[in-house]
C-alpha positions as CSV (number, residue, x, y, z in Angstrom):
1,M,-5.9,-70.5,33.6
2,L,-2.2,-70.0,33.6
3,D,-2.6,-66.3,32.6
4,R,-4.9,-65.7,35.5
5,V,-2.5,-67.4,37.9
6,L,0.4,-65.4,36.8
7,G,-1.6,-62.2,36.7
8,R,-1.2,-61.8,32.9
9,A,-4.9,-61.6,32.3
10,E,-5.2,-58.5,34.4
11,L,-2.2,-57.0,32.6
12,K,-3.7,-57.7,29.2
13,E,-6.9,-56.1,30.2
14,R,-5.0,-53.1,31.4
15,I,-3.0,-52.9,28.1
16,A,-6.3,-53.1,26.2
17,D,-7.7,-50.3,28.2
18,L,-4.6,-48.2,27.6
19,E,-4.7,-48.9,23.9
20,D,-8.3,-47.7,23.8
21,E,-7.4,-44.6,25.7
22,L,-4.4,-44.0,23.3
23,D,-6.7,-44.3,20.3
24,S,-9.0,-41.8,21.8
25,R,-6.2,-39.4,22.5
26,E,-4.9,-39.8,19.0
27,Q,-8.3,-39.0,17.5
28,Q,-8.5,-35.9,19.7
29,L,-5.0,-34.8,18.6
30,E,-5.8,-35.4,14.9
31,A,-9.0,-33.3,15.3
32,E,-7.1,-30.5,17.0
33,Q,-4.4,-30.6,14.2
34,R,-7.1,-30.4,11.6
35,R,-8.7,-27.5,13.4
36,R,-5.4,-25.6,13.6
37,A,-4.6,-26.3,10.0
38,D,-8.0,-24.9,8.9
39,A,-7.4,-21.8,11.0
40,V,-3.9,-21.2,9.5
41,S,-5.2,-21.7,6.0
42,D,-8.1,-19.4,6.7
43,R,-5.6,-16.8,8.0
44,Q,-3.7,-17.1,4.7
45,D,-7.0,-16.5,2.7
46,A,-7.6,-13.4,4.8
47,E,-4.2,-12.0,4.3
48,E,-4.5,-12.4,0.5
49,E,-7.5,-10.0,0.7
50,I,-5.8,-7.3,2.7
51,N,-4.5,-5.2,-0.2
52,R,-7.9,-5.3,-2.0
53,L,-9.8,-4.4,1.2
54,E,-7.5,-1.6,2.1
55,D,-7.9,0.0,-1.3
56,R,-11.7,-0.3,-0.9
57,I,-11.5,1.3,2.6
58,A,-9.7,4.3,1.1
59,E,-12.6,4.7,-1.4
60,L,-15.2,4.4,1.3
61,E,-13.4,6.9,3.5
62,G,-13.9,9.4,0.7
63,E,-17.5,8.6,0.7
64,V,-17.8,9.1,4.5
65,E,-16.2,12.5,4.2
66,R,-18.6,13.5,1.5
67,L,-21.6,12.4,3.6
68,R,-20.2,14.2,6.7
69,D,-20.1,17.5,4.8
70,G,-23.9,17.3,4.1
71,Q,-26.4,16.5,1.5
72,A,-25.3,19.5,-0.7
73,G,-21.8,18.2,-0.9
74,A,-23.0,14.6,-1.4
75,E,-25.0,15.6,-4.5
76,R,-22.0,17.3,-6.2
77,A,-19.7,15.3,-8.5
78,F,-16.3,16.0,-10.1
79,A,-16.7,18.0,-13.3
80,A,-14.1,15.8,-14.9
81,E,-11.5,13.2,-14.0
82,E,-8.3,12.3,-15.9
83,T,-5.2,10.3,-15.4
84,L,-2.1,12.3,-16.4
85,R,1.1,10.8,-17.7
86,D,4.1,11.9,-19.8
87,G,3.3,14.7,-22.3
88,R,-0.2,15.3,-21.0
89,L,1.1,15.7,-17.4
90,R,3.8,18.1,-18.6
91,A,1.2,20.2,-20.5
92,V,-1.1,20.5,-17.5
93,L,1.8,21.5,-15.2
94,D,2.9,24.1,-17.8
95,R,-0.6,25.5,-17.7
96,L,-0.6,25.7,-14.0
97,E,2.7,27.5,-14.0
98,S,1.4,30.0,-16.5
99,I,-1.5,31.2,-14.2
100,E,-1.0,34.6,-12.8
101,T,-3.5,36.6,-10.8
102,D,-3.6,39.8,-8.7
103,P,-1.8,39.6,-5.4
104,E,-3.4,36.8,-3.3
105,G,-5.7,35.8,-6.1
106,A,-4.6,32.2,-6.4
107,F,-5.0,29.6,-3.6
108,T,-3.0,26.5,-3.4
109,A,-3.0,23.8,-0.6
110,Y,-1.6,20.4,-0.1
111,V,-4.4,18.5,1.7
112,P,-3.0,15.2,3.3
113,D,-6.3,14.1,5.0
114,G,-9.8,14.5,3.7
115,H,-11.2,13.9,7.1
116,D,-9.7,17.1,8.6
117,L,-9.9,20.0,6.1
118,S,-8.4,23.2,7.4
119,E,-10.5,26.3,7.8
120,S,-8.6,28.0,5.1
121,V,-9.4,25.2,2.6
122,R,-13.1,25.3,3.6
123,E,-13.2,29.0,3.1
124,A,-11.4,29.0,-0.2
125,F,-13.5,26.2,-1.8
126,G,-16.9,26.9,-0.1
127,D,-19.5,24.3,-1.1
128,R,-16.8,22.5,-3.2
129,A,-14.8,21.7,-0.1
130,A,-16.5,18.3,0.2
131,L,-15.0,17.4,-3.2
132,V,-11.5,18.4,-2.0
133,G,-12.0,16.0,0.9
134,R,-12.9,13.2,-1.4
135,A,-9.9,13.9,-3.6
136,A,-7.4,14.0,-0.7
137,P,-4.5,13.5,-0.4
138,C,-4.1,16.0,-3.1
139,L,-2.9,19.4,-4.2
140,A,-6.0,21.7,-4.3
141,V,-6.0,24.8,-6.5
142,T,-8.5,27.6,-7.0
143,D,-8.6,31.3,-7.6
144,D,-10.7,34.2,-6.3
145,A,-12.9,34.1,-9.5
146,A,-13.4,30.3,-9.3
147,L,-12.0,30.0,-12.9
148,V,-9.4,27.4,-11.8
149,D,-10.8,24.6,-9.5
150,A,-8.9,21.3,-9.5
151,C,-7.3,18.7,-7.3
152,L,-4.2,16.7,-8.3
153,S,-2.8,13.6,-6.7
154,V,0.8,14.1,-5.7
155,P,3.3,11.2,-6.0
156,N,6.0,13.0,-4.1
157,P,4.0,15.1,-1.6
158,P,5.3,18.2,0.3
159,E,4.5,19.0,3.8
160,P,0.9,20.3,4.3
161,F,0.5,24.0,3.5
162,A,-2.2,26.5,2.3
163,E,-1.5,29.9,0.9
164,W,-2.9,32.7,-1.2
165,S,-0.5,34.1,-3.8
166,D,-0.4,35.6,-7.3
167,V,0.6,32.2,-8.8
168,V,-0.2,28.5,-8.2
169,A,2.4,27.3,-5.6
170,F,3.9,24.0,-6.5
171,E,7.2,22.3,-7.6
172,R,7.7,20.0,-10.6
173,S,9.5,17.5,-8.4
174,W,6.2,16.7,-6.6
175,F,4.7,15.4,-9.8
176,E,7.6,14.4,-12.1
177,P,10.9,12.5,-11.6
178,T,13.7,15.0,-11.3
179,G,17.3,14.9,-10.3
180,S,19.1,11.9,-8.9
181,F,17.2,9.3,-6.8
182,T,16.7,5.6,-6.2
183,F,13.4,3.9,-6.9
184,A,12.7,0.4,-5.5
185,L,9.9,-2.1,-5.7
186,V,9.6,-4.5,-2.8
187,R,7.2,-7.5,-2.6
188,S,7.4,-10.4,-0.2
189,D,9.1,-12.5,-3.0
190,L,10.7,-9.9,-5.2
191,F,13.0,-6.9,-5.1
192,A,14.0,-4.5,-7.8
193,M,16.0,-1.2,-7.4
194,A,17.3,1.3,-9.9
195,E,19.0,4.6,-9.8
196,Y,17.5,7.3,-11.9
197,D,18.5,10.7,-13.3
198,G,15.1,12.2,-14.0
199,D,13.1,9.6,-15.8
200,E,16.2,7.9,-17.2
201,Q,17.3,4.7,-15.5
202,V,21.1,4.6,-15.1
203,A,21.6,1.5,-12.9
204,F,19.6,-1.6,-12.0
205,Q,19.7,-4.3,-9.4
206,G,17.1,-7.0,-8.7
207,F,16.4,-10.4,-7.4
208,D,13.5,-12.7,-6.3
209,S,13.3,-15.2,-3.5
210,D,11.9,-18.6,-3.4
211,L,8.8,-18.3,-1.3
212,K,6.7,-21.4,-0.5
213,S,3.3,-21.2,-2.2
214,K,0.1,-21.8,-0.3
215,H,0.0,-25.2,1.5
216,S,-3.0,-27.4,1.4
217,K,-4.9,-28.0,4.5
218,G,-4.1,-30.9,6.8
219,G,-1.8,-32.0,9.6
220,Y,0.7,-30.4,11.7
221,S,2.9,-29.6,8.6
222,Q,0.6,-26.7,7.9
223,A,1.8,-24.8,11.0
224,R,5.3,-25.7,10.2
225,F,4.9,-24.4,6.6
226,E,3.5,-21.1,7.9
227,R,6.5,-20.6,10.2
228,L,8.9,-21.4,7.3
229,R,7.1,-19.1,5.0
230,D,7.3,-16.2,7.5
231,E,11.0,-16.8,8.0
232,Q,11.6,-16.8,4.2
233,I,9.8,-13.4,3.9
234,D,11.8,-12.0,6.8
235,N,15.0,-13.1,5.3
236,H,14.0,-11.6,1.9
237,L,13.1,-8.3,3.5
238,D,16.5,-8.3,5.3
239,R,18.2,-8.7,1.9
240,C,16.1,-5.8,0.5
241,Q,17.1,-3.6,3.5
242,V,20.8,-4.2,3.0
243,A,20.5,-3.4,-0.7
244,L,18.7,-0.2,-0.1
245,E,21.1,0.9,2.6
246,D,23.9,0.4,0.1
247,R,22.4,2.7,-2.5
248,K,24.4,5.7,-4.0
249,T,21.7,8.4,-4.0
250,E,20.2,10.3,-1.0
251,R,16.6,10.3,-2.1
252,L,14.7,7.0,-2.0
253,F,11.2,6.0,-3.1
254,V,10.0,2.6,-2.1
255,V,6.8,1.1,-3.5
256,G,5.2,-2.4,-3.3
257,E,2.9,-4.5,-1.2
258,R,1.1,-2.7,1.6
259,T,1.9,-5.6,3.9
260,V,5.7,-5.0,3.7
261,L,6.0,-1.3,3.2
262,D,6.0,-0.6,7.0
263,E,9.5,-2.1,7.1
264,F,10.9,0.8,5.0
265,E,9.1,3.9,6.2
266,E,12.0,5.1,8.2
267,L,14.5,4.5,5.4
268,A,12.5,6.0,2.5
269,D,11.5,9.5,1.7
270,V,8.2,8.2,0.2
271,V,6.5,4.8,0.4
272,S,3.5,3.9,-1.7
273,S,1.5,0.7,-2.6
274,V,1.5,-0.4,-6.2
275,S,0.2,-3.5,-8.0
276,A,3.2,-4.2,-10.2
277,S,4.4,-7.9,-10.2
278,G,6.3,-10.3,-12.4
279,E,10.0,-10.5,-13.2
280,P,12.1,-7.8,-11.4
281,E,13.1,-5.5,-14.3
282,P,9.7,-5.3,-16.1
283,A,7.9,-5.1,-12.7
284,L,10.1,-2.1,-11.7
285,E,9.3,-0.3,-15.0
286,S,5.5,-0.9,-14.4
287,A,5.8,0.3,-10.8
288,F,7.7,3.4,-11.9
289,R,4.9,4.4,-14.4
290,E,2.2,3.6,-11.9
291,F,3.8,5.6,-9.1
292,W,4.4,8.8,-11.3
293,R,0.9,8.9,-12.8
294,V,-1.3,11.8,-11.5
295,Q,-5.0,11.9,-11.1
296,L,-6.6,15.2,-12.1
297,R,-10.1,16.0,-10.7
298,A,-11.8,19.2,-11.9
299,L,-14.3,20.6,-9.3
């Protein structure tokens, strides 16, 4: 009775209504936060698949080129495939250097894109041109008697060219480490850099960065975690950039995760994705061997 007289009953009813509305708003907010957390986590899952999918895309692009060149090309297969390293690589390069023909009897071309073969490459390889497209980017070699037909992947590629000569036109530095250069491995949480003289390492520098691991779903902290993780990666890449700019050699090769290599394209002579991981020093050694391996495909 007294509450009604003083107007308290009406106020209490209003408070109850507002509390109900507040509860409803909080439930809506929690649902929205859960939705956003799920979306961020799903995005992380997708990013983890990027490297694998890009590698698969490269394989499929070769298949598309094969199909574009017709059924005859599609039915052909490489006569042999081999990964060349160390002594075996040197022996194959020695053999290529020893080839001599009549004037304009040997054809050599660096083919950067299998989707756009030049007319000279198509004419030189004829019905084997589809295989060259599948092997690209590569150094493609043949002769006027079709005794030498091969494609080699090129770790340190030259500018595109195609020429007939009396020898196979290539340089050892395209396939083997020569002279003085810096080789660096960059991942989102790791950096390793070494100076080399040929294949001999003469100086090393490396570090890793604490990077937050994947956060479980739930709450607004997921979005905050994502922002913090991105900031940590940016800071790590800035440290890598400073270290690379302070190198002592002119030539620079940068390898690592596809997702971070774009940051170093202007600075490096060559960038390439590799799968090496682990502690900085052994990871760099693994990346070095992976980068300098050569895939030989006989046509």
